[in-house]
N, C-alpha and C positions, 0 to 999 in steps of 0.2 A: 491262722498264720503260724503254725507250729514249726514249719520248715525254716531254713535260713532265709532271711529277707534282707534285701538291700535297702539302703537309704532312699534310692530312687523309687522303689516299690512303695515304701512307706509314704513318700511324698505324694504319690498318687492317691493313697487312701486319705491322707490329710486333706487333699484337694477336694475329695468327695464331701467331707465334713464342711469345709469352707464354702463350697458351692451351696450346700443345703442351708447353712446359716445365712448366707447372702440372700438367698431366695426368701427365707423366712423374714428377714429384715424388710425386704421390699414389700412383701405381703402385709406385714404388720403396719408399716407406714402408710399403706393404702387404705387401711380400715378407717372407719369414721372416728373412732376413738382409740388410737394406738396405745398399747399398754407399755408404759415406760419401763416397768420392771422386766418385761419380756425382752424389750429392745436392749436393755442393759445386759441381761443374761446372754443374749445372742452376741452382742459386741464383745463381752468378756470371753466367750468361747472362741471368737475369731482371734482375740489376743493370745489365747492359749495356743491356738493352732500356729500362729506366727512364731511364738516362742519355741514350740516343738520343731518347727521347720528349721529354725536357727540352731537348735540343739543337735539336729541331725548332721550338721556340717562337721562336727568334731566327735560325734558319738562312736563309742566302740560297739562291738557286735552285741553285747548284752543290752546296752542302752537302746540300740536300734530295735532289738526284739521287744523290749519293754514298751517303747512308743508304738510299735506295730500292734502289740496286743491291745493296748488302750484304744487305739483307733479302730481296730477290727471290732471290738466290743461296741464302740460308739456307733459305727456304721450299722451294726446289727440292730441296735436300739432304734436308730433313725428309720430303718426299713420297716420296723414293726409299728411305728407310730402312724 
């Protein structure tokens, strides 16, 4: 995401992470012995996503680019897992 990105584009990437986390929470809760630490980490990640979505509302171009870079890296990590 090195080119100029819009908040709307970043929102879509954040949504990818949110969807992944939500699916992981569902899967973890369905296991015979859900891992409370994993659930907590996933819920914390969802909270970060929500905060970043909120930050996008008033973000300047540099902040949008920073958030975009963070989420592009996160999506790349998720895809390799």
